[in-house]
C-alpha positions in Angstrom: 26.7 -127.9 -104.6 23.4 -126.3 -104.0 24.0 -128.0 -99.9 27.4 -126.4 -100.0 25.6 -122.8 -100.9 22.9 -123.3 -98.5 25.0 -124.1 -96.1 27.5 -121.1 -96.7 24.3 -119.1 -96.9 22.9 -120.2 -93.5 26.4 -119.9 -92.0 25.9 -116.5 -93.2 22.8 -115.7 -92.1 24.1 -117.1 -88.4 26.7 -114.7 -88.6 24.6 -111.8 -89.4 22.0 -112.5 -86.3 24.9 -113.4 -84.0 26.2 -109.9 -85.2 23.0 -108.4 -84.7 22.7 -109.6 -81.3 26.0 -108.6 -79.8 25.6 -105.4 -81.3 22.1 -105.1 -79.5 23.7 -106.5 -76.5 26.5 -104.5 -76.7 23.8 -101.0 -77.3 22.1 -102.3 -74.6 25.4 -102.6 -72.4 26.1 -98.8 -73.0 23.0 -97.6 -72.1 23.0 -99.3 -68.9 26.7 -97.9 -68.7 25.5 -94.6 -69.2 22.2 -94.9 -67.1 24.8 -95.9 -64.0 27.0 -92.8 -64.8 24.2 -90.4 -64.9 22.3 -92.0 -62.0 25.8 -91.9 -60.0 26.2 -88.2 -61.0 23.1 -87.3 -59.8 22.8 -89.3 -56.6 26.3 -87.6 -55.8 25.0 -83.9 -56.6 22.1 -84.4 -54.5 23.9 -85.7 -51.7 26.6 -83.4 -51.7 27.1 -82.0 -48.4 24.6 -83.9 -46.6 26.9 -85.2 -44.3 28.1 -81.3 -43.5 24.3 -80.6 -42.9 23.8 -83.6 -40.7 26.6 -82.7 -38.4 25.8 -78.9 -38.1 22.2 -80.2 -37.3 23.4 -82.8 -34.7 25.9 -80.0 -33.2 23.0 -77.7 -33.1 20.7 -80.1 -31.5 23.5 -80.4 -28.8 23.9 -84.5 -29.8 27.6 -83.8 -31.1 29.1 -81.8 -28.9 32.9 -81.8 -27.6 33.4 -82.9 -24.1 35.6 -80.0 -23.4 32.8 -77.5 -24.7 30.2 -79.3 -22.8 32.5 -79.2 -19.5 32.9 -75.8 -20.0 29.1 -75.1 -20.1 28.1 -77.5 -17.5 30.6 -77.0 -14.9 33.1 -73.9 -15.5 30.5 -71.3 -16.6 28.3 -71.6 -13.8 31.5 -71.9 -11.3 32.8 -68.8 -13.3 29.2 -66.9 -12.9 29.2 -67.8 -8.8 32.4 -66.8 -8.1 31.9 -63.5 -10.2 28.5 -62.8 -8.6 30.1 -63.2 -5.2 32.9 -61.2 -5.8 30.5 -58.5 -6.8 28.2 -58.9 -3.7 31.5 -58.5 -1.4 32.7 -55.5 -3.6 29.2 -53.8 -3.2 29.5 -54.5 0.7 33.0 -53.0 0.8 31.9 -50.0 -0.9 28.8 -49.1 1.1 30.5 -50.3 4.3 33.5 -47.3 3.2 30.9 -45.5 2.5 29.2 -45.5 5.6 32.5 -45.2 7.5 33.3 -41.9 5.5 29.6 -40.6 6.0 29.9 -41.0 9.8 33.2 -39.5 9.7 32.1 -36.5 7.9 28.6 -36.4 10.2 30.9 -36.5 13.5 33.6 -34.1 11.9 30.5 -31.6 11.6 29.0 -32.4 14.7 32.3 -31.2 16.3 33.1 -28.4 14.0 29.4 -27.2 14.9 30.3 -27.5 18.4 33.5 -25.4 18.4 32.0 -22.7 16.6 28.8 -22.8 19.0 31.6 -22.8 22.1 33.5 -19.9 19.8 30.2 -18.2 19.3 29.0 -18.3 23.2 32.1 -16.9 24.0 32.2 -14.4 21.8 28.4 -13.5 22.6 30.1 -14.0 26.7 32.6 -11.6 26.2 30.4 -9.1 24.6 27.7 -9.6 27.7 30.6 -8.8 29.9 31.6 -5.8 28.2 28.2 -4.6 28.4 27.9 -5.5 31.9 31.2 -4.0 32.7 30.3 -0.7 31.1 27.2 -0.8 32.9 28.8 -1.2 36.2 31.3 1.4 35.3 28.0 3.7 34.5 26.7 2.9 37.6 30.0 3.8 39.6 30.8 7.2 38.1 27.5 8.3 38.9 
């Protein structure tokens, strides 16, 4: 009977130890799971937005540029600026050429007008001189 009592006591003691080991293992597992969840949450929050920031930085450095944008900047815009520059030069040449033609026309018109006015003035002066001369001739004839 004592052996049976000792065997029962031993099984009972082993059961308590087994439950304590299981409890320690369960607590360690729970603590480990909690640490993993906290670490994952921390890493997720820490790394949040890093992809977008990296994409922005790479785009800013010109590493990630759309081919259409690159073609626009490298081919279309220089061509367009050359065309605009050429157009402005041609426009300036046409404007200055037209201004020169108008100035030349005004100068020609002025010189023609001046010569017509001078001719009329000369004709009037000649008429005055002729009148004075004819008066003198008439005076001489009377005397």
